[in-house]
C-alpha positions as CSV (number, residue, x, y, z in Angstrom):
1,M,0.0,0.0,0.0
2,R,1.6,3.2,-1.2
3,A,0.5,6.7,0.1
4,R,-0.4,9.5,-2.2
5,V,1.4,12.6,-0.9
6,E,0.4,16.1,-2.0
7,S,1.8,19.4,-0.8
8,F,0.0,22.7,-1.7
9,E,-1.2,26.0,-0.3
10,V,-4.4,26.9,1.3
11,G,-4.9,30.6,1.8
12,G,-1.1,31.2,1.4
13,L,-0.3,28.5,4.0
14,S,1.6,25.3,3.1
15,V,-0.1,22.0,3.9
16,R,0.6,18.4,3.1
17,L,-1.8,15.5,2.8
18,R,-0.8,11.9,3.0
19,T,-3.6,9.6,1.7
20,L,-3.9,5.9,2.2
21,A,-6.9,3.8,1.2
22,P,-7.9,0.3,0.3
23,A,-7.5,-0.6,-3.4
24,G,-10.1,1.2,-5.5
25,R,-11.3,3.5,-2.7
26,L,-8.8,6.4,-3.2
27,H,-11.7,8.6,-4.4
28,D,-14.6,6.8,-2.6
29,T,-17.2,9.3,-1.4
30,L,-19.7,6.7,-0.1
31,A,-18.1,6.4,3.4
32,P,-16.6,9.0,5.7
33,T,-12.9,9.7,5.3
34,V,-10.8,9.4,8.5
35,V,-8.6,12.5,8.9
36,L,-5.6,12.4,11.2
37,V,-4.2,15.7,12.7
38,H,-0.9,15.7,14.6
39,G,0.1,17.6,17.7
40,I,2.4,20.6,18.2
41,G,5.9,20.0,16.8
42,M,4.8,16.7,15.2
43,S,3.9,15.5,11.7
44,H,2.0,12.7,10.0
45,R,4.7,10.3,11.3
46,S,3.0,10.2,14.7
47,F,0.0,8.5,13.0
48,D,2.1,6.4,10.6
49,R,1.4,3.0,12.2
50,T,-2.3,3.8,12.9
51,Q,-2.9,5.1,9.4
52,R,-1.7,1.9,7.9
53,H,-4.1,-0.2,9.9
54,L,-7.0,2.2,9.4
55,A,-6.3,2.3,5.7
56,R,-7.1,-1.4,5.3
57,T,-10.8,-0.6,5.6
58,H,-11.1,3.2,5.3
59,R,-9.8,6.0,3.1
60,T,-7.5,8.0,5.4
61,I,-5.8,11.3,5.2
62,A,-3.0,12.4,7.5
63,V,-2.4,16.2,7.6
64,D,0.9,18.0,8.0
65,L,0.0,21.5,9.3
66,P,1.9,24.7,8.2
67,G,5.4,24.8,9.7
68,F,5.4,21.2,10.7
69,G,6.7,18.0,9.1
70,G,9.3,20.0,7.2
71,L,6.8,22.5,5.7
72,P,7.7,26.2,5.5
73,P,6.8,28.0,8.7
74,A,3.8,30.4,8.6
75,G,5.9,33.2,10.0
76,R,3.2,34.0,12.7
77,P,1.1,32.2,15.2
78,L,-1.9,30.4,13.8
79,D,-5.1,30.4,15.9
80,L,-7.0,27.2,16.3
81,Q,-10.0,28.4,14.3
82,E,-7.8,29.1,11.3
83,L,-6.2,25.7,11.5
84,G,-9.6,24.0,11.8
85,D,-10.8,25.8,8.7
86,L,-7.5,24.9,6.9
87,V,-7.8,21.2,7.6
88,V,-11.4,21.0,6.3
89,E,-10.7,23.1,3.2
90,A,-7.6,21.1,2.4
91,V,-9.2,17.7,2.6
92,R,-12.4,18.8,1.0
93,S,-10.5,20.2,-2.0
94,R,-9.5,16.6,-2.7
95,G,-13.1,15.6,-3.3
96,V,-13.9,13.8,-0.1
97,G,-17.3,13.7,1.5
98,D,-18.1,13.3,5.2
99,L,-15.2,13.4,7.7
100,V,-14.3,11.6,10.9
101,L,-11.7,13.8,12.5
102,V,-9.0,12.3,14.7
103,G,-6.7,14.7,16.6
104,Q,-3.8,14.0,18.9
105,S,-2.5,16.5,21.6
106,M,-2.7,20.0,20.0
107,G,-4.5,18.3,17.1
108,T,-7.4,17.7,19.4
109,Q,-7.9,21.5,19.5
110,V,-7.7,21.7,15.7
111,V,-10.3,19.0,15.1
112,V,-12.7,20.4,17.7
113,E,-12.6,23.8,16.0
114,A,-13.0,22.1,12.6
115,A,-16.0,20.1,13.9
116,R,-17.6,23.2,15.6
117,R,-17.2,25.4,12.5
118,H,-18.1,22.7,9.9
119,A,-20.8,20.6,11.6
120,E,-22.4,19.8,8.2
121,T,-19.2,18.0,7.1
122,V,-17.8,16.4,10.3
123,T,-19.7,13.3,11.5
124,A,-17.6,12.3,14.5
125,V,-14.6,13.5,16.5
126,V,-11.8,11.5,18.2
127,L,-9.6,13.2,20.8
128,V,-6.3,11.4,21.6
129,G,-4.3,12.7,24.6
130,P,-6.3,16.0,24.7
131,V,-4.6,19.3,25.8
132,V,-4.5,21.6,27.7
133,D,-5.5,20.4,31.1
134,P,-6.7,23.6,32.9
135,A,-5.0,22.5,36.1
136,R,-1.7,22.4,34.2
137,R,-1.8,25.3,31.8
138,T,1.6,26.8,32.3
139,L,4.6,26.2,30.0
140,L,6.7,24.8,32.8
141,Q,4.0,22.3,33.7
142,Q,3.6,21.2,30.1
143,A,7.3,20.8,29.6
144,T,7.6,18.8,32.8
145,D,4.8,16.5,31.7
146,L,6.4,16.1,28.3
147,G,9.6,15.0,29.9
148,R,7.8,12.5,32.0
149,D,6.2,11.1,28.8
150,C,9.6,10.5,27.3
151,L,10.1,7.9,30.0
152,V,6.8,6.1,28.9
153,E,7.2,6.1,25.1
154,D,9.3,3.6,23.3
155,P,12.7,4.7,21.8
156,R,11.3,4.7,18.3
157,M,8.6,7.2,19.1
158,N,11.0,9.3,21.2
159,L,13.2,9.6,18.1
160,V,10.2,10.6,16.0
161,V,9.3,13.3,18.5
162,L,12.9,14.6,18.7
163,T,13.4,14.8,14.9
164,D,10.0,16.3,14.3
165,Y,10.5,18.9,17.0
166,L,13.9,19.9,15.5
167,R,12.6,20.5,12.0
168,S,9.5,22.5,13.2
169,L,11.2,24.6,15.9
170,R,10.3,28.0,14.5
171,Q,6.6,27.3,14.2
172,Y,6.6,25.3,17.4
173,V,7.6,28.3,19.4
174,R,5.0,30.5,17.7
175,Q,2.2,27.9,18.4
176,L,2.8,27.5,22.1
177,R,0.8,30.5,23.2
178,P,-2.3,29.7,21.1
179,M,-2.2,26.1,22.3
180,L,-1.8,27.0,26.0
181,R,-4.6,29.6,25.8
182,Y,-7.2,27.5,24.0
183,R,-9.9,26.2,26.3
184,L,-11.0,22.8,25.0
185,E,-13.4,22.5,27.9
186,D,-15.4,25.4,26.6
187,T,-15.7,24.2,23.0
188,V,-16.3,20.5,23.4
189,P,-19.8,21.0,24.9
190,E,-20.8,22.9,21.8
191,L,-20.2,20.0,19.4
192,P,-23.3,18.2,18.0
193,Q,-21.2,15.2,16.9
194,P,-20.4,12.2,19.1
195,V,-17.0,12.6,20.8
196,L,-14.6,9.7,21.6
197,V,-11.8,10.7,24.1
198,V,-8.9,8.3,24.1
199,R,-5.9,8.4,26.5
200,G,-3.0,6.2,27.3
201,D,-3.3,4.9,30.9
202,R,0.2,6.2,31.6
203,D,-0.2,9.6,29.8
204,P,1.1,12.4,32.1
205,I,-0.1,15.1,29.7
206,G,-3.7,14.0,29.0
207,R,-4.5,12.9,32.5
208,R,-7.4,10.8,33.4
209,D,-9.5,13.3,35.4
210,W,-9.1,15.9,32.6
211,A,-9.9,13.4,29.8
212,A,-13.0,12.1,31.7
213,A,-14.2,15.6,32.3
214,L,-14.1,16.3,28.5
215,A,-16.1,13.1,27.8
216,V,-18.7,14.2,30.4
217,A,-18.8,17.7,29.0
218,A,-19.6,16.5,25.4
219,R,-23.2,16.2,24.5
220,R,-22.5,12.6,23.4
221,G,-19.1,11.6,24.8
222,V,-17.2,8.5,26.0
223,L,-13.8,7.9,27.4
224,V,-11.6,4.9,26.5
225,E,-8.2,4.1,27.9
226,L,-5.5,2.0,26.2
227,P,-2.2,0.9,27.6
228,G,0.5,3.5,26.8
229,G,1.5,7.1,27.0
230,H,0.7,10.4,25.2
231,H,1.2,8.8,21.8
232,V,-1.0,5.8,22.6
233,Q,-2.2,5.7,19.0
234,D,1.3,4.7,18.0
235,R,1.8,2.2,20.9
236,Q,-1.5,0.5,20.2
237,P,-2.2,0.9,16.5
238,V,-4.3,-2.2,16.0
239,A,-6.5,-1.6,19.1
240,F,-6.8,2.1,18.2
241,A,-7.8,1.5,14.6
242,R,-10.4,-1.0,15.7
243,L,-11.7,1.5,18.2
244,V,-12.0,4.3,15.6
245,D,-13.7,1.9,13.2
246,E,-16.3,0.8,15.8
247,F,-16.9,4.4,16.9
248,R,-17.6,5.3,13.3
249,R,-20.1,2.5,13.0
250,V,-22.1,2.5,16.3
251,Q,-25.3,4.4,16.4
252,T,-24.6,6.0,19.8
253,V,-21.7,6.4,22.2
254,E,-23.7,4.4,24.7
255,D,-23.4,1.4,22.3
256,L,-19.6,1.8,22.3
257,A,-19.5,2.2,26.1
258,A,-21.7,-0.9,26.6
259,G,-19.9,-3.1,24.1
260,G,-16.4,-1.9,24.0
261,P,-14.2,-2.1,21.0
262,S,-13.6,-5.9,21.2
263,T,-9.8,-5.6,21.5
264,G,-9.4,-7.1,25.0
265,D,-7.0,-4.3,25.9
266,T,-9.4,-1.4,26.7
267,T,-11.5,-0.1,29.5
268,T,-14.6,1.9,28.6
269,G,-17.2,3.9,30.4
270,P,-20.1,6.1,29.4
271,A,-19.7,9.8,29.8
272,R,-23.3,10.2,30.7
């Protein structure tokens, strides 16, 4: 399975899309497309293993945001509303229909804004290791938690984090303030879509109380924990892909909470 990689500009900002799909479904508009949005400093590589598993049954698009993944920096901070619009415009320009948005870390802020502002297009939202916990909104606290997470992640993911951070440093510094100031807890309750919150059970950044509070705040929300750290989607790609697939298919989040994702490695609980 070979990815189709496209780099282009949206509103003067560079973006890259990496599309993987089952044979014959590269342009399929009959089912929702799963869109993967990375966190601050990262790139599509944080979703590489997950995307390959999801792409066995779904058309998938991993997004590299401006200034990340080796793309030219924007030269200014980008607010989350602008990034949410950019993601939807970029993927929709490739002829896709409905979207299931999956965001990790800062990517959770991006996909929530995309879902809020484009409710007619987004059918479901998945938040992996959401940020920023209001009890830990300072730069020092976030840096400390990031350091703790390095002790949890495997060496391969730590290498991905380090190399991605180094090549996105200029945009990374600019995006810190918008990320720290964004209040996910105020936006999630506005979403009409079902919301799945996923965290690693050893994640020091997306802590359990915070993740559970987001699931409760959603109109239709559920929390699922998988073994791992902040990049649990990389540590558990098979379980995570099955979870996203089941979430897309179930009629209500209560069905997911009652039945679980059938992986044997998860714990679930209804948000309401």
